[in-house]
N, C-alpha and C positions, 0 to 999 in steps of 0.2 A: 481222731482225737487220742491223745495219750491215755492209756488205761489207768494211769495214776491220777488223772484229773478228776476233781470232784464233780459228780454228775449234775449238781444243781447250779453250776456256773452258767451265766449268760455268755456264751462264747463269742457272739457277735460284739457285744459291748466290751468284752475282755480284749478282743483283737484291736479295737479302736484305742483302748487305753494303752495297750502295749505298743502300738504304732506311735502314739503320742510320746510315750516314754523313750522310744527308739530315737525319734527326732530330737528330743531334748538332750539325750545322751550325746548324740553326734555333735550338736552345737556346743556342748560343754567341753569338748576335747581341746587341749592346748596343742600348739603346733609341734611341740617336741614328741607328742604321741605318734606322729607320722614319720619320725626318724628312727632308723634301725641301724645298729652297728653291723659290721661285716660278718663277724662270727654268727650272730643270730640269723642274719639273712642266709648265710651259707647252710646252716643246719635246717632252716625252714625249706630251702630248695631240696635238700637231701630227703627230707620227710615227704614232701609233696611228690617227688619223682618216684620214691619207693612205693607209696600208696597207690600211685597210678599203675604201677606194675601189678600190685596185689589185686587191683580191681579187675584185671583181665581174667583172673581165675575166680575171684570172689566179688562179683558185681554188687553184692549186698554191703560191702565195706566201703563207706563213703567218708572222705576226708575233707574237712573245711578249714579255711585259712582266715584267721583273725575275724571270725564272725561273732557278733554280739549275741550272747545267750541271755535270754530273759526268762525268769522263772518265779513262781510264787514262793515267798519266803515263809517258812513254818511259823505259824502263830501271828502272821502279819496280814494286812489287808491284801487279798489276792489280786486286786486291781493295781497295786503298786508293786511292780516286779523288782526282784533282785536282778542285778546286771553284772556280767563278767565277760571278758573277751580273752579266750585262750589263744595262744599263738597258733596252735592247731587243735582240731577236735575230730574225733572219729565216731561215727554212728553206724550201727548195723541195722539195715532194713532192706527188705526184698524189692521195694519200689524206690525210685529216685526221690530224694528229699527235696522239697521246694522251700527254700529259706532265702529270701531276697535281702531284706534289710537286717533281719535278726532271726535267731532261732528261738521261737516262742514255745517253750516246752509244753504248756497246756494244750497247744494247738497242733503239736507234732505227734506222729504215731509212736515215737520212742524217745527215750532220753539218751544223751551221749553215753558211750561206753568208756571212752578214753579222752583225756585232755592232756596237752603237752605244753610246757612252758620252757623257753630257752632263756636262762637267767643271766642278766648282766649285773654289774655293780649297782647301776641306777635302778634296776627293777627287782632287786633281791627282796626288799621288804614287801612289795606288792605280791610277788609270786609265792614267797614262803609263808606269808601270814594272811594277807587280805584275800587273795584268790584261794588259798588253801581252805579257809573257812567257808567261802562261797561254794567250792566244789564239794565240801562235806555236806552243806545244806542241800545241794542238788543230788547228793548220794550217787555221784558218778563213780562207777566201780574202780577205775584206774586213773591215777594222776602221776604223770612223769615229769620230773624236773631234770634238765640238763644244763650244766655249767660249762660253756665252751672254754672260758679262760682257764678254769681249773681242770678241765677234761674229766669231769665227774658226772655221774647221773644217779638218780634215786627214783625207784618206782614204788608208788604206794598202792595198796589194795584196800578197798573198803571192807571193813569187818566190824560188825556190831555198831554201825553208824559212825565209825571213826576210821581214819586212815592208819594203816600199819605198813611199814616199809617191808618190801619183799627182798629176801636175800638172793644173790645171783646163784646160778648153777655152777657146775664144775668148769664150764667154759667161760665163766664171767658174764653170762647173759641172763636176762630177765624175761620170763615167759608170760605171754598173754594168750592163754589157750583159746579163748573165744575168737581170736583173729588168726589162729594158727601161726603166731608170730613170736619171735624172740628179739629183744633189743639189747644191744651191747656196744661197747666202745671198740673202735677199730681205727688206729692212728689217732688223729685229732678230733674225730667226729663220732657221733652216735649213728650206728648203722642198724639195719633190719635184716633178720633172717626169716624168710617165709617158707614154711614146711621144711625147715632145717637147711634151706639153701640161702646163701647170702644174696640179697637183692643188689644187682649192679647199678651203678650210677650212670647217668647219660653218657659221660665221657668214657666210662669203661665199656658200655655197650657199643659206642662208636669204634673204640679200639678193637673190640671183638669182631665187629662187622668188617672193619678194614683188613684185619688179619685173615678172616675167612675169604674175603674177596681176593686177597693176594694169593692165598693157598689154591683157590679155585682157578685163578689165572695160570698159576704154575702148573697145575694138573692139566689144564686145557693145552697149554703150550707144549707140555711133554707128550700129550696124546697127538697133537698136530705134528710134532717132530717124528713120532713113531709112525704116524700115517704116511708122512712124506718118505721116510726110510722104506716102509713097506712098498709104496708105489714105485720107488726107484728100483727095489729088488725085483719086483714083479716085471718091470720094464726090461731089466737086464736079463731076467730069465726068459722072457719072450724073445729077446734078441738072440740069445744063445740057442734057443730051440730052432729059430729060423735059420741060423747058420748051419746047425746040424742037419736040417732038412734039405739043404742045398746039395745037388749032385756033385760028386767029385769031378 
């Protein structure tokens, strides 16, 4: 159970209420909710592949994709959850998080650390105002907005129950120390630096792998050629020695 959850809550009843709210939310979604523009889809792919690499070194860093987050709203009925769906969400926990239909914060061991939204013209109002308020209610430490069409990003940090924009460092990157991560723009996309190293994309990893294989093949061919040359020289040396050993 999340340590911030009120100890007097009936968690079994709360789970049932949240599951019902989850189903009601899913049924209420219009068809356009399931449509995504190419820039948003591309950035989502970059984020997911980057966090998959981070997880190799930091298995406690867990990234979720379009998962409904349900949470008790301050001063409201705890059985009627607030609801928000980040494009991506990051949680830090030493054990795998189990969240099938939604992330029910009172029933999870930790709250999200970072939420990310990829803003389009049609989603600007939702991401900049509606979701912004909900993430403040959730007290999520970091909120990142990326605008693919404008090639801009803003990282907010929770301070005194309000979000404050974080300025970039000298390299134009935004630090999230808890993740050992920096975020910044590179070309047309938002990219990630883990432990000061740029995380490669799948295509870049494939290029590196292909280049390494080519280099290894060249080295092997060179060694094979050297071996053939050495064997030929040894054979010639043996022949000459045999000729010298013949009586005049």
